[in-house]
N, C-alpha and C positions, 0 to 999 in steps of 0.2 A: 308892938302889940303881940302878946304871948299866944293868943288864939286867933285864928282866922275863921270867921263864920261864913261858910259858903252854903247858900241855899239853892234849892231847885224849884223851878216854877213851870216845868213842862217835861213830861216823860215821853211824849210822842206828838206827831203832827196831828193836831185835833184835840189835844188835851184841854182841860177845863179853862174856859175863858175867864179872864180877870184874876188869874193866879198870881201874876206879877204884882198887881196892886195889893192883893191879900198879903203877899210876902213883904212888900214895902211898908204897909201899915201895921203889920202884926207885931213888930218888935225889931230889935237891932240885928242887922246883917251887914256884911262887908261886900259880898259878891253874890249876885244872883245868876245861876246858870239855867240853861234850857236845852234839853235834848229833843231833837226833832227827827233824827235820821235813822229809822229802822230800814231793814233791807227792802221792804215793800215800798217805803217812802221814796227811796232812790229811784225806783221804777216810775212812780207817780210823777216825780219831778222831771225825770228824763222825758216822759211823754209831754209834760207841760212845755219843756224847752224845745221839743221837736215842733210843736205848734207855734211857739213864740219864743225866739231866742233871748228876749229880754226877761223872761221868767226863769223858773228853775230853782227858786228859793221858797221857803216856808212863809206864805203870805200872812198866816195868822199871827206871826211874830210882829209884823208891822201894826196890826190891830192892837196888840198888847202895848206896844210902845206909844201908839196914839193916846192911850189912856194913862200910861205910867212913866213916860220918858221925863217929863218935867219934874215929877216927884222924885224919881231916882237921882237926877242930877242935883236937885236941891239937897238931898240927903248925902250926896257924895258916894253913892253905891255903884260899884262897877257891875257891868252886865257882860256875860260871856256865853255865847250860844253858838250851836252849829247849824242855825237856821239858814245859813248861806247856801247849803245844799250844793247844787251844781252851778250856782252863780253868786258867790259871796260878794263879788264886786258890784253886781246889780243891786243886791240887798243893801250894801253900804251906801250906794248912791241914793236909794229910796229913803234910807234913814236920814241922810243929810237933808234931803228935801223936806222930810217930816219935821226935823229939828228947826229948819227955817220957817216953816209954816207956824210952828208952835212958839217961835222966837226963843228957843232954848239953845244955849251954847253947849256943845258936846264934841268930844274928839273921838272919831270912829276909825278903827283899823279893821283890816280883814286878812284872814289867813287863807292861802291858796297854794296851788301846786299839786294837789291831790288828784286833779282831773286828768286822766291818762287816755281819754277817748281818742285823741288825735294820734296817739302812739300805740294804740291797741295792737295793731298788726306787728309793729316793730318789737313789742315786748311779748308777743305770743299770747295775748289775752283774747282767746277765742271762746266761743260757746258752740254747742252742738248745732246751733242754727245760724252760725256765721257772725256777721258784724254786730257787736253789742250796741245798745242804746246808751249805756253809761259804763264807765270803768273808773273807779275811784279808789285810790290807795288810802289806807287808814294812817293818818299822820298822828304825831304825839302832841305833847303840851308845850314844847319849847317855843313855838311860834306865838302862842298865846302869851307866854311869859315875856317874850320880847316886846309884844304890843303893849302890855301893861307897863313894862319898864319905861317905854317911850311916852307914858302919860295918857294912854287911851282910856276913855270912859266906857266905850262899848267895843267889844271884839266879836266879830262874826266870822265863822269859819265854814269851810267846806267839810269834807269827810275826815274828821278826826275821830279817834276812838271816844266812846261816850265818857269814859272816865278822864280823858285828857282835859276836859273842861275844868275839872277840879285840880288835876295835876298842874296845869299851867298856872292857875291862880296861886296855888300854894308854893310852887317852885319860885315864882317871882317874889312872893311876900317874904319867904324865909331865906331866900338867897341860896337855894340848894344848887349843888353841882350835878352834872349829868351822871356821875358815878355814885351819887347818894341813893343807892338802890333801896335801902330799907325805908328811907323817908318817902321816896317816890312811890314805892309799893304801898305804903300806908295811905297815901293820898289816892292811889288807885282803888284801894279797898273802900275808902269813904265815897269816892266817886261812883263806884259800882253799886253801892247801897242806895245813893240818892238819885241816880241817873233816871230811874223809872218813876220818879215823883212819888205819888201816894202809895205805891206798892211797898214802900218802906214804913208806912204809917198805918198799915192794916188793910190796904186794898189788895184784893185777890188772896187774902191770907186764909190758910186752911181752917184755922180755928177762929174764924171771923165772929162766931157767936160768943166768944170770950171777951170781945171788945165792947165796952159800954156804949160808945157813941160812934156809929158808922155812917151817920147821915151825910156828913161832908168832911172826910178826912183832910187834915191839914197837910201841906207839902213839907218835905223834910229839910233839915239843916244839919250840916256836918261842921262841928267845931274842931278844927284841925290844929294840932300842936306842932312845934318845930321838929320833933323827932318822928313825925308822921302818924303818931297816935291820933285818935279822933273820938269824939262823942257825937252820936246821932241823936237828934232831938227834933222838936217842932215848936212853933209858936204856942204860947199858953192860950187856952180857950178855944183852940181848934179841935175838930173832931178826929177820930181815929186814935191810935196809940203807937208809941215806939216801945217795943219790948225786945228781949233777946230773940223771941220767936219771929217777929216781923223782920228783924234785921237778918237773921239766919235765912229766912225765906228769900230775901233778895241776894244774899251772898251766893246761894246755890242756883240762882236763876241764869239760864243760858250760859253755862260754863261747860268745860270738858273735864280735865283732870285737876290735880292739885296745883299744877303750874298754869297760871292765867296770864297769857302773853300779851304784851303791849309794845308799842314802839320805843318807850322810854325805860321799861324795866319789865321783868317777869315777877308777878305777884305770887308768892307761895300761900295759896289759900289755906293750906294745912297748918300755917303758923299763926293764924288769927285767933286771939283770945277775946272772948266776949264777956262783959261784966255788966250786970244791972247796976246803974249808977244813980238810981232814983227814978221818980215818976217821969215817964217819957224821956228817959236818958239811958242810952246803952253805949258803953265805951269799948272801942276796938284798940287793942294794944298787942305788942309783941310781933308785929308784922315784919316779915323778912322779904327781901327782894333780891333778885338776881339780874345779871346782865341781859339786855334784850336780844332777840334774834337778829340776824343780819338780813332778814327779809321783811317786807311789809305785806300784809294781807290786802287784797284788792277785791272790792265788791263789783261784780260784773252783772249787768242786767241786759237781757235781750228779749225780743218777742219770740215766743215759742211756737206760735201758730194761732189757731182759732178754737174756741170751745163753745158748746151749747149744752143745755141739759133739760130734761123733762123728769118730773117726779109723779109717778102713778100712785094713787091712793087705793089701797086694798083693804076692804072692810069685812069683818065678820069671820066666817068659816073658810077653811081651805086656803089659807094665805099662801102657802108654798105652791099649791097647784095653780093659783091665779098668777103668781109671779112667773112660773114656768110657761104658762100659756102666752102671756104678753111677750116674753122673750122669744118664744118660738115664732110668734106671729110677725114680729118686726126685726128679728135678729139679722135677717139677710138684707135688710134695707137701711141699716145704720152703718156709718163709716167704720173702717178698721180702727182699732184702738179704743172703741167704745167700752166703757166700764159699767157694770151693773152692781148695785149694792142694795140689799134688802134690809131695812131697819125694822126689826120686830118690836115696834112700840105698842102693839095691840095687847089688850088684856082679855082674858076669858070672861064671858058673862058680864061684859062691861056695862056700866050704868049710863055712859054717854057714847055717842057715835064716834067721837074723836078717840076715846080710849079703846074703842074696838078696831081701830085702824092701824095699818102698817104702811110704810112708805118704800116704794121701789124707785131708787134714784138711777137714772140713766144719763151718763155724761159722755159726750162725744168730743173728740179732739182731732185736729188734722190741719193740714196746710191749705186746703181748699175751702174758703168760706162758704161756697155754694153747697158743697156736700154736707158740711157741718151745720149750715144754717137752716133755711126753710125746708130743704129736702129732707133733713133729719127730723125736724119737729113736725112737719106735715105727716110723715110716716106714722108718728105716734098718735096724731089726732085723727087721721082718716079711718082708723079702725074702731073709733069710739062706740059704734053701735054693733060691733062684730066681735067683741072680746069678752072679758070676764064680767060677771054681774056686779053692778055698782061702779062701773068704770067712771073715773073722773081724775083730773089732774089738779095739782096745787096751784098752778098758774097757767095763763094762756101760753101758747107756743111762742118762742122768741127767735131772734136771729142770732147768727154767730157773732161772738165778740172776741177780740184778741186777748191772749193771755201772755204773761211774762214768765221768763225762766231766770232764776238766780244761779250764778256760778261763782264760787270763790276762786281767787287766783293769788299768786305770790310773785313778787318781783324783788330784786335786790334793793335794799334800802338806799343804796347810793344812786340808784336810777331815778329816784323821785325827788324833785326839787321841793323844798319846804320854804315857802315864801310868805312874807308878811309885808303888806302895804300899810304904811303908817299914816296917821292923820295928815301929815304934811305932804303926802303923795309919794314919798320915797319908798322904795321896796328893798327889804333886806332878805338875804337868804340864810336860813338856819343851817349850819353845817351838819352833815350826817353824824350820827353818834360815833364816837371814836373807839368804843370798846365793845362792839357787838360780838356775839359768838354764833357759830353755825346754828341754824334753826333746829336741826335735829338734836342738838345738845340743849339749847335753851328751852325747848318745849318737850323734852323727853319725859315719858311717863314716870311718875314717882312710884317706887316699889311699894306694894301694899304693906302697911305695917302689920306687926303681929296682932292678931285679933284677941280681944279680951276673952277669958274663959267664960263659958256659959255656966250660970249657977245650976245647982242641982235641979233636976227635972221637977217641975211643978205641974199641978193640974191645969189643963188647957181647956179653952172653950172656942168654938167656931165663931168668928166675928170679923167684921171689916177691919182691914189694916188701919184705916183712918180713925178708929177708936183709940189708937195708940200713937200713930205717927202722922206727921204733917208732910206735905209735899208741895213743890212748886215746879212747873214744867214750862218749856218754851222751845223755840226753834233756832237753829243755826243752819240756814240754807235748807238742804234736803234732810238734815239730821235733826233729831229731837233729843232734848235732855230732860231728865226728871230727877230732881234732888229730893231725897227722903230723909227726914230726921225725926228724932224723938226729943221732947222737952223734959222728959224724966231721965235723969242720969242712969238710974238702975235698969232702965229698959234698953240702954245702948248695947250691952253685950248680946241681948236677944236679937235686936234688929240687925246688927252687923253680921251675925252668924247665920241668920235666917234668910235675909233678903239678898240672896246670891243672884248671879246672872241666870242660872237655871230656874230659880224660883220666880224671877221677874218674867221670864218667858212663859212659865206656867200660868202666872196671873194675867199676863197680857198676851193672849194668843197671837195677836197681830205681829208680834215681834219674833215669833218662833224661827222664821227663816232669815232674819236679819242679823248683822253683826252688832253685838252689844258689848260695851265696855263698862266696867264698874270701877269707880274711884272712891276711896275711903278718906273721909275727913274727920278724924277722931275729935279734934277740938270743937267741932260743930255738932258732934254726935250725928253725923250725916253720911250717907252714901249717895253718890251721884252716878246715874246711868246715862250713857250716850248711846242712842239707838240710830245706827247709820242707815240712811235711806228711807226712813219711815215716811218722810214728807215728800218723796219723789224729787221734783225739780224746784221745790221751794213754795212759799206761800202763794206767789202770784200765779202758779200753775193750777192751784186749787185741786191738788191730787187726792186730798183726803177730806173726810167729813170735818175734822178739826184741823184746818190747814196749817195752823201755827203751833199745834200741840199744847195750846193753853190749858186744856182740860185733861190732858193725859194723866197728870198727877192725881186729879180728882177721880178719874176712872180707877187708877191703881188703888187709891184709898178705899174705894167702894168694894174692892174684891175681898173675899173671905179666905181666911186661913186660920190655923190653930195658934191661939195667942195665950200665953200664961194668964191665968185669971187675976193675979195680983195687979196686972197692968190695966185691967178693965174695970 
């Protein structure tokens, strides 16, 4: 087979139900992947496992298989998912039970060894709050490849990199060697595009209004070739669209620089060439790869403490004075570390009461649930008849709830066993990569290329950046990234010369005191910014209004600057 058709039917734990059947019935595919393990998901599964050691996997995948397993086996389609989470063995056993109930013959393997929780102290995997709830290294794709080589129909994994689901399937199919870095990097690029499901077919796309049918976007398919090149597409008749824009949006999602590291190779994002290959078809070619680092990233989750919040509604006149009054009245009665944020959503001379209102958010965090709980929320409520005019809250007072903290870690790749338990019950160990390089070399920043010259100065107009540029943003622990690109080639010199780190800080004042990196990706007409520390201790800590920075790019696009009129 010259092309391997790898589909995706899940981009996160809780994605669209029935997507596996949609993919099975929509047209020919060879492998269906499913990605379930975001950073927050690992904490959710860790808390599940703490309550019941037999859990710790993505239960929704079992529901998908109850509906689709028989059809997948009838069609001879392989299934590769990381739904095993913290308990891939437990999920494999549940799948075997399900297959028996359905009277379906299937061979199931699982990949493990990533769970380092019992060795956390030995490996120095600590958090600021002590013992983690979970600590999982990011494995690569060779365990998946070994499972498929042994004839497995379904492969479930623990924490592998998202793109490894595709890398493992392609490496097995084409017989790649561990040093075939260009080919592996090509599969990594394809895997990165399809890993988040419908984000590759128009979901969360900045220019969503240019897509004719956004009612129910279809899930993506990567047609991978032996040299690692690929074409991104979707089943005919499904909603959404595959364009160079939707593919670019996913390529710049949750990345850092031009070197995108993985356990099997380093993908040079600055090498990718995109080509419109027809309706709903975008080809990725020219991908270059390099040797992987000698360390593996580890996802560490722990309980950070307890949190509680109250939101005061401030309506009409004197919003700032009302906010100052309430802070002065209860400021001495709230725990240390309480944060206040005033969202000025009010409008002058508003036609509705809601449009006349602003919101004062008060968030308390601490180690003592009693102080953060009712003692805090009661202080906010008990002055209800003694404070600003129009006093009311968005919700009744609540009790303290635990919150999580995400911390990235790194361990030598040789310290992590990469294990595969095959359908016959035997367990293989995948040997460590034999040609890694020091992480500082493998992941070294790429020197910014020479910038294209700006054309002669033209007349400019004040307008939102988003009238010219698209953006996609996301989280990496406590850091945020925002990739910005233009789909008009003649606008690229203006964008790359204008949107500097200083300009970003000017447009996004919340970043002024933070470390900001800029990385240039000329082939994609894109610049990517990494904003260190914007998200505090990660999504589970709820440190910020937009805790995962999903809308950071849209805020940036709404900011005004001087733009050449010909681009508007």
